[in-house]
C-alpha positions as CSV (number, residue, x, y, z in Angstrom):
1,M,-24.6,1.4,-70.5
2,H,-26.7,3.7,-73.4
3,V,-24.8,5.8,-76.2
4,T,-26.5,8.3,-78.1
5,L,-23.8,8.5,-81.4
6,V,-24.7,12.1,-83.2
7,S,-23.3,13.3,-86.6
8,G,-23.8,15.4,-89.4
9,V,-22.7,12.5,-91.7
10,D,-25.1,10.4,-93.8
11,P,-24.6,6.8,-92.7
12,T,-25.4,5.3,-96.4
13,A,-23.7,8.0,-98.7
14,R,-21.4,6.4,-101.6
15,G,-18.6,8.0,-100.4
16,A,-15.9,7.0,-97.8
17,S,-15.7,9.2,-94.8
18,G,-13.1,9.2,-92.0
19,T,-15.8,10.5,-89.6
20,R,-18.7,8.2,-90.8
21,S,-16.0,5.0,-90.6
22,Y,-16.0,6.0,-87.0
23,V,-19.1,6.8,-86.1
24,L,-20.4,3.5,-87.6
25,G,-17.5,1.5,-86.5
26,L,-18.9,2.7,-82.8
27,A,-22.2,1.9,-83.6
28,E,-21.1,-1.8,-85.0
29,R,-19.0,-2.6,-82.1
30,L,-20.3,-1.1,-79.0
31,P,-23.4,-3.3,-78.7
32,A,-20.8,-6.6,-78.3
33,R,-19.7,-5.1,-74.9
34,N,-23.1,-4.1,-73.8
35,V,-23.6,-1.2,-74.9
36,S,-27.0,-0.3,-76.3
37,V,-26.5,2.4,-79.5
38,S,-29.1,4.8,-80.8
39,L,-27.9,6.9,-83.7
40,V,-28.9,10.5,-85.1
41,A,-27.1,11.6,-88.2
42,R,-28.4,13.3,-91.5
43,D,-30.5,11.9,-94.2
44,G,-30.1,8.2,-95.2
45,D,-31.1,5.1,-93.2
46,S,-29.6,3.4,-90.3
47,A,-26.8,1.4,-91.8
48,V,-26.3,-0.6,-89.0
49,P,-28.6,-3.5,-88.0
50,G,-30.4,-3.7,-84.7
51,V,-29.4,0.4,-84.1
52,S,-32.0,2.6,-83.4
53,Y,-32.0,6.0,-86.0
54,T,-33.0,8.8,-86.3
55,P,-32.4,10.9,-89.2
56,I,-32.1,14.8,-89.2
57,R,-33.3,15.5,-92.9
58,S,-30.7,18.3,-93.6
59,G,-29.3,17.4,-96.7
60,T,-25.2,18.1,-97.4
61,S,-25.3,21.5,-95.2
62,S,-23.7,21.3,-91.6
63,V,-25.5,24.4,-90.9
64,R,-28.9,23.2,-92.0
65,F,-27.5,19.9,-89.8
66,I,-27.1,21.8,-86.7
67,L,-30.5,24.3,-87.2
68,R,-32.5,21.1,-87.3
69,L,-30.8,19.1,-85.0
70,A,-31.5,22.0,-82.5
71,A,-35.1,22.5,-83.5
72,S,-35.5,18.6,-82.8
73,A,-33.2,17.9,-80.0
74,G,-35.9,18.3,-77.1
75,G,-37.9,15.5,-78.7
76,L,-35.1,13.0,-80.0
77,P,-35.8,9.6,-78.5
78,I,-32.6,10.1,-75.8
79,P,-32.7,8.2,-72.7
80,K,-31.8,10.3,-69.6
81,D,-29.2,8.1,-69.0
82,S,-27.8,8.2,-72.6
83,I,-24.2,9.4,-73.3
84,I,-24.3,11.7,-76.0
85,H,-21.4,11.4,-78.1
86,V,-21.0,14.1,-81.1
87,Q,-18.1,14.4,-83.6
88,R,-17.8,18.4,-83.5
89,P,-18.3,20.5,-80.5
90,D,-21.3,22.9,-82.8
91,D,-23.4,19.7,-82.1
92,L,-23.5,19.9,-78.6
93,V,-25.0,23.2,-78.5
94,A,-28.4,22.0,-79.8
95,F,-28.2,19.5,-76.3
96,T,-27.4,22.8,-74.4
97,F,-30.2,24.7,-75.5
98,A,-32.7,21.9,-75.0
99,K,-31.6,21.3,-71.8
100,R,-30.5,17.8,-71.9
101,R,-29.2,16.8,-68.9
102,N,-27.1,13.7,-70.3
103,S,-23.5,13.0,-69.9
104,K,-21.5,14.5,-73.2
105,V,-18.7,13.5,-74.9
106,C,-17.4,15.3,-77.8
107,T,-14.7,13.7,-80.6
108,L,-12.3,16.3,-82.2
109,H,-11.7,14.5,-85.4
110,G,-9.2,17.4,-86.5
111,I,-9.2,21.6,-85.8
112,P,-12.8,22.7,-87.0
113,A,-11.6,26.3,-86.0
114,L,-9.2,26.2,-88.4
115,A,-11.4,24.1,-91.5
116,V,-14.3,26.3,-91.0
117,P,-13.2,29.2,-91.8
118,R,-10.4,28.1,-94.9
119,R,-13.7,26.4,-96.4
120,K,-16.8,29.1,-95.5
121,G,-15.4,32.4,-95.2
122,R,-14.4,34.6,-91.8
123,A,-18.1,34.8,-91.3
124,Y,-18.7,31.3,-90.6
125,G,-15.7,31.0,-88.5
126,L,-16.4,33.6,-86.1
127,A,-20.1,32.1,-85.7
128,Y,-18.5,28.6,-85.3
129,R,-16.1,29.6,-83.0
130,T,-18.7,31.4,-80.8
131,L,-20.8,27.6,-81.0
132,E,-17.8,25.9,-80.2
133,R,-16.8,27.8,-77.3
134,V,-20.4,26.7,-75.9
135,G,-20.2,23.0,-76.9
136,L,-16.7,22.2,-75.1
137,R,-17.8,23.9,-72.4
138,R,-20.6,21.9,-71.7
139,S,-18.6,18.5,-72.6
140,H,-17.9,16.3,-69.7
141,R,-15.0,14.3,-71.6
142,V,-13.4,15.4,-74.8
143,I,-11.7,12.9,-77.0
144,A,-8.6,14.4,-79.4
145,V,-7.5,12.0,-82.1
146,N,-4.1,12.9,-82.1
147,A,-1.6,15.1,-79.4
148,G,-1.3,18.1,-81.4
149,T,-5.3,18.7,-81.6
150,A,-4.9,18.0,-78.0
151,K,-2.5,20.7,-77.4
152,W,-4.4,23.5,-79.9
153,Y,-7.3,22.9,-77.8
154,A,-5.5,22.9,-74.2
155,A,-3.7,26.3,-75.5
156,R,-7.3,27.9,-76.2
157,Y,-9.1,26.6,-74.1
158,P,-7.1,26.3,-70.7
159,G,-10.3,24.3,-68.6
160,L,-9.8,21.7,-71.3
161,A,-7.0,19.5,-70.4
162,D,-8.3,17.8,-67.7
163,R,-11.2,16.9,-69.4
164,M,-9.2,16.1,-72.5
165,D,-7.9,12.2,-74.0
166,V,-6.2,11.6,-77.1
167,I,-7.5,8.7,-78.4
168,P,-6.6,7.6,-82.2
169,V,-9.0,7.0,-84.9
170,A,-9.8,3.4,-85.7
171,V,-8.9,0.7,-88.5
172,D,-10.8,-2.8,-89.2
173,T,-7.6,-4.8,-89.6
174,V,-9.8,-7.3,-90.7
175,R,-11.0,-5.8,-93.7
176,F,-7.8,-3.6,-94.3
177,R,-4.9,-5.8,-95.0
178,P,-2.8,-6.3,-97.8
179,M,-4.9,-8.4,-101.0
180,D,-3.8,-9.4,-104.4
181,R,-2.2,-6.0,-105.8
182,L,-3.0,-6.9,-109.5
183,A,-6.6,-8.0,-108.8
184,A,-7.3,-4.5,-107.5
185,R,-5.6,-3.1,-110.2
186,A,-7.5,-4.8,-112.9
187,K,-10.8,-3.7,-110.8
188,Y,-9.6,-0.2,-111.5
189,G,-8.3,-0.5,-115.0
190,V,-4.6,0.5,-114.1
191,R,-2.2,0.1,-117.0
192,A,0.9,2.2,-115.7
193,E,3.5,0.7,-114.0
194,R,2.9,2.5,-110.7
195,V,-0.1,3.8,-108.6
196,V,-0.3,7.2,-106.5
197,A,-3.6,7.1,-104.9
198,F,-5.3,9.9,-102.8
199,A,-8.6,9.4,-101.3
200,G,-10.7,11.8,-99.6
201,R,-13.0,15.3,-100.2
202,L,-12.0,17.4,-102.7
203,T,-11.8,20.6,-100.5
204,V,-8.9,23.5,-100.8
205,E,-6.9,22.6,-98.2
206,K,-6.6,19.1,-99.4
207,R,-4.5,21.0,-102.0
208,V,-5.1,17.6,-104.4
209,D,-4.4,20.2,-107.4
210,S,-0.5,20.3,-106.1
211,V,-0.4,16.5,-106.4
212,V,-2.0,16.6,-109.8
213,H,1.2,19.5,-110.6
214,A,3.6,16.9,-109.4
215,M,2.7,13.7,-111.3
216,P,4.8,15.0,-114.9
217,D,7.8,14.7,-112.7
218,V,6.7,10.8,-112.1
219,R,7.4,9.0,-115.2
220,G,5.2,5.4,-115.7
221,A,3.0,6.0,-112.7
222,E,-0.9,7.3,-112.5
223,L,-2.6,9.3,-110.2
224,L,-6.1,7.6,-108.9
225,I,-8.4,9.9,-107.3
226,A,-10.8,8.5,-105.2
227,G,-13.6,11.5,-103.6
228,T,-15.9,14.1,-104.7
229,G,-16.1,18.2,-103.5
230,P,-16.1,21.3,-104.0
231,E,-12.6,21.5,-105.8
232,E,-13.4,18.7,-108.3
233,A,-14.0,20.7,-111.5
234,R,-10.7,22.3,-110.8
235,I,-8.8,19.6,-110.1
236,R,-10.5,17.9,-113.3
237,S,-9.4,20.7,-115.3
238,K,-5.7,20.6,-114.1
239,A,-5.7,17.0,-114.9
240,H,-6.9,17.2,-118.2
241,G,-4.2,15.2,-120.6
242,G,-2.3,13.8,-117.4
243,A,-1.8,10.8,-116.1
244,V,-4.4,11.2,-113.2
245,R,-8.0,9.5,-113.3
246,L,-10.6,10.9,-111.2
247,L,-12.7,8.2,-109.7
248,G,-15.5,9.8,-108.4
249,A,-17.1,8.9,-104.5
250,V,-15.9,5.2,-103.8
251,P,-17.7,3.5,-101.3
252,H,-16.1,2.4,-97.9
253,A,-16.8,-1.4,-98.6
254,E,-14.3,-1.0,-101.6
255,M,-11.8,1.2,-100.0
256,P,-9.4,-2.1,-99.1
257,Q,-9.4,-2.7,-102.5
258,F,-8.8,0.7,-103.8
259,L,-5.9,0.8,-101.6
260,N,-4.6,-2.2,-102.6
261,A,-3.9,-0.9,-106.0
262,A,-2.1,1.5,-105.1
263,D,2.1,1.6,-104.5
264,L,1.6,4.6,-102.3
265,L,-0.9,7.3,-100.5
266,V,-0.3,10.7,-100.8
267,L,-1.8,13.6,-98.5
268,A,-0.8,17.1,-99.3
269,S,-3.1,18.7,-97.0
270,E,-2.6,21.8,-95.3
271,Y,-3.8,20.7,-91.6
272,E,-5.0,17.2,-90.7
273,G,-6.4,15.4,-87.3
274,L,-5.5,12.3,-87.8
275,P,-6.8,10.9,-91.2
276,T,-8.5,7.6,-91.3
277,V,-7.4,6.8,-94.5
278,A,-3.9,6.9,-93.8
279,V,-4.1,4.6,-91.2
280,E,-6.4,2.3,-93.4
281,A,-3.5,2.4,-96.0
282,L,-0.9,1.2,-93.7
283,A,-2.9,-1.7,-93.0
284,C,-3.3,-2.6,-96.6
285,G,0.6,-2.2,-96.9
286,V,0.9,0.7,-98.4
287,P,3.4,3.7,-97.5
288,V,1.9,6.9,-97.3
289,V,3.3,10.5,-98.0
290,A,2.3,13.1,-96.6
291,T,2.8,16.7,-95.3
292,P,4.1,17.0,-91.5
293,V,0.5,18.3,-90.1
294,G,-1.5,16.7,-87.4
295,G,-1.0,13.3,-86.6
296,L,0.9,12.1,-89.7
297,P,4.4,12.7,-88.3
298,E,3.5,10.1,-85.6
299,L,2.3,7.7,-88.3
300,V,5.0,8.1,-91.0
301,I,8.3,7.1,-90.2
302,P,10.6,8.3,-93.0
303,G,11.9,5.1,-94.8
304,K,9.9,2.6,-92.7
305,T,6.0,3.6,-93.3
306,G,6.1,6.5,-96.0
307,W,8.0,9.9,-96.4
308,L,7.0,13.5,-94.9
309,V,7.4,16.3,-97.9
310,S,7.5,20.1,-96.1
311,D,7.8,21.8,-99.7
312,L,5.3,20.6,-102.3
313,E,7.5,21.9,-104.9
314,D,9.6,18.7,-103.9
315,L,6.2,16.4,-103.8
316,G,7.4,15.3,-107.7
317,G,10.9,14.3,-106.9
318,V,10.0,12.3,-103.4
319,L,7.3,10.4,-105.3
320,R,9.6,9.4,-108.0
321,D,12.3,8.4,-105.5
322,A,9.4,6.5,-103.6
323,L,7.7,4.5,-106.1
324,P,10.5,1.7,-106.4
325,R,10.8,1.2,-102.8
326,A,7.3,1.2,-101.6
327,G,7.0,-2.8,-102.1
328,T,9.4,-3.4,-99.7
329,M,7.6,-1.6,-96.8
330,R,4.6,-3.5,-96.9
331,D,5.3,-5.8,-93.4
332,D,6.3,-2.1,-91.6
333,C,3.5,-0.9,-92.5
334,V,1.0,-3.4,-91.3
335,A,2.6,-3.6,-88.4
336,A,2.6,0.5,-87.7
337,A,-1.1,0.3,-88.2
338,R,-1.6,-2.4,-85.2
339,P,-1.9,-0.2,-82.5
340,Y,-4.9,1.4,-84.1
341,A,-7.1,-1.8,-84.3
342,W,-10.9,-1.2,-83.3
343,E,-10.5,-4.4,-80.7
344,T,-7.6,-1.8,-78.9
345,V,-9.5,1.8,-79.5
346,L,-12.8,0.9,-78.4
347,D,-11.5,-0.2,-75.2
348,R,-9.9,3.4,-74.3
349,I,-13.3,4.9,-75.8
350,L,-15.6,2.9,-73.3
351,A,-13.1,4.0,-70.3
352,V,-14.1,7.6,-71.5
353,Y,-17.8,6.9,-71.5
354,R,-17.3,5.9,-67.7
355,K,-15.3,8.6,-67.1
356,A,-18.3,11.1,-68.7
357,E,-21.0,9.3,-66.4
358,A,-18.6,10.3,-63.5
359,A,-18.6,13.6,-63.9
360,A,-22.0,14.0,-65.0
């Protein structure tokens, strides 16, 4: 079996990214299952030794990546028997126009049809939906990372249900595990008694400003923010003078230590698929405080692996009450992350590849 992984991520970018972790996790592990792998991504260099890499020089723009992918799709060194596995439906359009007859798999990491117009505006949203429709129609199999995403897309595209599998994101439970918390806090210069952490791209739908707004209600705690994005300047202005530190991009290799420095991970998102960082936090023994969106209610069991907050006006009070209890929940958090270990998830993805080959 041969798989060509396609994604508009930079394999060697500094900051953490759930989609990049997923793609690189597959690229690293598939060869051990007798699967040959090629990677098509944007910029950078191959981050996986022994994996063939073709860069699409597009910068950070997802639109430019799609356009340049479309321009080069016909000439990419993709074997005829390779399974093309993309991470967004619109990335498949390039291979449709290029008349590539390969088996095609698409992973839905959330609902881009909601995210694109929220970030880019209505015109981009309309254009995306047109491309999404074409891409999903050409997919032989579709993977949704949580049941809510699968339900949303099955309702929107009734013919998709028979081609869809729900398979969660995965975590490297060897790297993401409980570590010495004092050493982790020393690395990040923590002086506060308690630590709340956020990790992710600083975009409007993540609502990190609401987390910053909640922190004055949480005495003796510091908020550490790992990530960059278009909302960074606005968040910095709101954080000025508070117990909040923006660390910029924290490399994925450092994320286990970053998460171990925290008592709680907080996610205040408007919508999600199944955020990888939430699974990584649990694997480190760190409970999650989150809005009940996407796959988070399946992962966050109130009082056991974290807390769910429907009204962000209540976030400060929830954090204040949760922090003293967080340290008692380590074992339950680690146990909750075990079903998401790569060894388990990879078997399920391989089964999807075999279905795609049979359907092509």
